[in-house]
N, C-alpha and C positions, 0 to 999 in steps of 0.2 A: 511373808514367807509362805510358800505353799509346799505341802508334803503330800505324797501319795503312797498308799500302802494297799495293795490288792490281795485278795484271797482272804487270809485271816483278818486282814485289816487293810482297807483302801483309804488313803488319807489325802485330802486336800486341805492344807493348813492355811489359814489366813491369820497371820500373827503380826500385828502392827505394834511396834515398840513405842511406848510412851516415854516421857522424860523420867518416869518413876522407875526405880530399880526393881528387878524381880525379887519376889519374896517379901516386899513391903506389905504392911498390914493394910487390909481393905479400907477404903475411905477416900477422903479428899486429900490431895497433896497440898503442899504449901502454896503453890501458885494457882490454886483453884481447880486444877485438873483432878479427875477421878483417878484412883489407883485400885488395883486388884486384877486378878487374871482368872481365866477359866478355860478348860478344854471342852469344847462343845461338839457333840456328835450329831450328825445328820445323815440322812439317806441321799439318794441321787437327787440332784436339783430338778425342781419342777415348778410350775406356777404356784403351787401351794407353799413352796419353800421360799419364794421370792421375798415375802414380807419378813421372814426370818433373816435372810441375808441383809436386807435393808436395815433391820434393827441392829444386827451385830456390827455393821459398818458404822452406824451412828454411835454405838457404844465405844468402839475403838477411837473414834474422833473425840470422844469425851475424855479419853485418857486410859480407858481399860485396855487390857491385853486379852482379847478373846481369840483363841485358836480354833478354827473350824476343822473338824475331822470328818471327812466323808467316808461312809461305809458302803461296801458293795451289797450288803444285805442287812435286814433287820437283826438277824441272828448274830452277826459279827458285832453290831453296835451294842446289843444287849450283853454279849460276852465281854466286850470292852468295859461296859459299865460295871459288870460283876467283878471284873479283875482290877477295877480302880484306874483304868486307863483314860477315862473321860470323867468330867465333873458333872456335866449336864447332858442328858439324853433327850432326843426328840423323836423316839421311836413310837410305834403304834401303842395304844392303850392296852390292846390284847397281849402283845408280846411283853410289855412292861409288867402287867399284872401277873402273867405266867411266871416271869422271873422273880417277882416279889413273893409269889406263892412258894417258890423254891428257895427263897432266902435273901434276895436282893433287898436292900434297905431303902431304895429310892422312894420318894414321895412325889406325886403329881403336884406341881405348883401353878400350872397354867395349862389350859387346853390349847392345842395348835390348830386342829381342824376337826370338823364333824364328818361323819361317814360320807365318803365321796365315790363309793364303788358301785358299779353296775356289772351284772353278769351278761356277757355278750356271747352269741353263738352264731355259727353259720346259719344262713337264712332257712335252710331246710330243717333245722332242729328248732322247732318252735314250741315244744313242751318239755317239761321236766323229764317225763318218761322217755322222750325221744333221744335223750342223752345217755341212755343205758348202753354201756359198752364203748362210748365215744371218749375221745381224748380231751380231758378237762384239766387245765393247769391251775395251780394255786401257788401262792408265795411260800407258805409253810403250813403245816398242820395246826400249829398253835398261834399263827399270826391272824390278823383280822380277815384277810382274804380267804384263808383256809377255813376259819371258824364260821364265817358268814356263808360260804359256799356249801360246806358240809351240813350246816344247820338247814339251809334251804332245801337240799336234797332230802334230808330226814323229814322235813315238814311236808314236802310236796310229792315226793315219790320214793318212799323208804325202801322199796324193792329194787330200785334201779341200782346198777353197779357200774358207774362210769369209771374209765381208766384214769385215775388221779395221778397227775405228774407234778413234780415240784420244780418251779422255775422262779427264781428270785427276781423281783422287780417288775413293776407294771410295764416298763418299757421293753423288757425282755420277753414278756408274754405277748405284748403287741407284735414284736418282731416274729415270734413263732406263729401267731395267727396269720400274719401277712405271708409267711413262707409255707403255709398249709401244713404246719407241723402240729396244729391243734384244731379242735372242733369248737371249743368254748373256753372261756376264761373270764374271771373278774378283771376289770380294768378301772383305773381312775377316770374321772371325767375328761381329763386331758387326753389320755390314751384312746378313749372312745371316739372323741372328735377326730383324732388323727386317723384312726381306723376307718371311720366313715368317709373321710376325705380321700383316703388311698383306695378304698374298695367300696364305693357307694352302692348300696343295695345288696351287697353280698353277706352282710352281717346284720344282726338285729339285737336289741336289748331283750333278753328273755326274762330277766328279773331285775327290778330296780331296787337295789339294796339301800339306796339313799332314803327311799320312802318306807321300805319294808322293815328296816333295822336302824332306827334313829339312835345309833350309839355314838359315843365319843370315840373318835378314831385315832387321832394323834395327840400326844401330850408332851409337855416339857416336864422332866423329872430330875431329881438330884437327891443325893443322900442328905439326911437331916443335918449332919454335922457340917456339910458344905453350905447348906442354906443358912444355918445359924451363924457361921463364921464369915459369911459373905452377904449379909443382909442388905447392905446398900447396893451392891452389884445386882443382886436378885431383883430388888424393887426397881432399880433403874432399868433393868431388862424388861420387866413387866410394863413399866410406865412408857418406855420408848416403843415397845411393841404395840401397845394400845393406841399410841399416837399414830403409828404407821398404819394400823388397820383403819382408824378414823379417817386419815387422809385418803386411803384407797376407796373407802365407801363413799366419801364425799366427791372424789374425782377418780373414777375407774381408769381413766387414761394413764394415771401414774403406774398402775400395775401392768397395763398393756405395754407401755413403753419400757418399763424395767424388764418385763418378760421377753420382749423382742430383743433387747440387748444381751440378756443373760442366757437365753435358750435358742441359740442359732439352729439347733436341730429341729425346732418346731416351725412349721411354715408360718410366716408372719400373718397371713390372712386368716389363720385359725385362732390366733390368740385373743382377739376381741370377743369371739364367741365363748371361748373357754372362761375368760374372766367374767363375762356376763353371767354364765351359769354359776360360777363359784359365789358371786355376790348375791344373785337372786335367791339361791338356795340357802344362803347364810352358812356356807361351808367354813368360812373363816370367822371364828367366834369373836365378834367385835368387843365383847365385855370380858374376854378371857374364859368365859363359861365356867366349868367345874361346879355348876349348881348340883346340889345333892341328888335331886331326883334323876336327871339324866345319867349322872355317874353311877348311881345305884342300879339303874336299869342296865347300864353297860356291864357292871360287875355281875349282875344276875345272869345276863345273857351269856357272857363268856364263861362264867362259872359252870353253868349247865352244860356247855359244850366241852369245856376243858377239864371239868372235875376239880376245881380248886379245893384245897384243904385248909389253907391258911388265909385266904382272902375271901371275905364275905361281906364286909361293911365298908362304907364310905371312908371311915377313919383309917382303915387298913392301908389305903393307897394314896390318900389326899392330905395335903397341908395347904389349906386356903388362906392362911393368915397373911401371907405376903401380898397376895392378890387383893384380899379384902382391905388391907391398909392402903394400897394404892387407889382402889376404887373409892375409898372414903375421903380422899384428898379433895 
């Protein structure tokens, strides 16, 4: 079953019914199938989300009922998490921590991807200062693209005053760049390759955020009560996701083929290069990451930019217990 909800909530639901009845207690059913359900939030489908989709499909084949809810923006996903409309969020670490600082109870239980953003600009704008007064778009002030970009300006040209615009979604900022509505914007690696293919030589990477800011970018998070009440589902999700990542790193063609099938809007000839970049840079965290050092660096980085008051330490946002149990098997 697929659902769509645009604006406040854009939904694509994938809801496969198992033999188990709704509302049954999480665990194994009498015939060996798994039981349990979850409403799973995610952003627009991209190469980075393909392993998530593969994992959820396998979970549903096991007997779980996982409903995938697609959001038009990070802010609407976080709003849904705050209002209890989803059980598991897969938004950026920055947006999730900002919401936790404001009262959201979610805990990170697995990393989804490491920072994958670069700042691209028209070829004539080749320095930070040259973007003074130019049109620069970010996803949101408190999301990863906004915090990375504003921090970069503060570090490299604090007197510059770019015209900051808010455009949700890397794919929408890509479209605005192609339509000459922007002069610069952070894009994910997929968006950068698409831009370079469409307009070769007209744009360049002015800042490599992947190297400059090694932060945890995307995470899976859920309320503590959901995690504790659905322990088997959570650990099966982690276990299955790690298996998917292992398969992809062992055979990248799996991700290439899955991306070609699921992302018809991306030129097929670009996908092998996108996948190669993701795997070479380790964007997809094969071990689920959430090691204390990179997470604390991420907290410190975003706290300095966003001014957190209630988020300061690893334990404020992370529950590694489920990941550690699976890794110890």
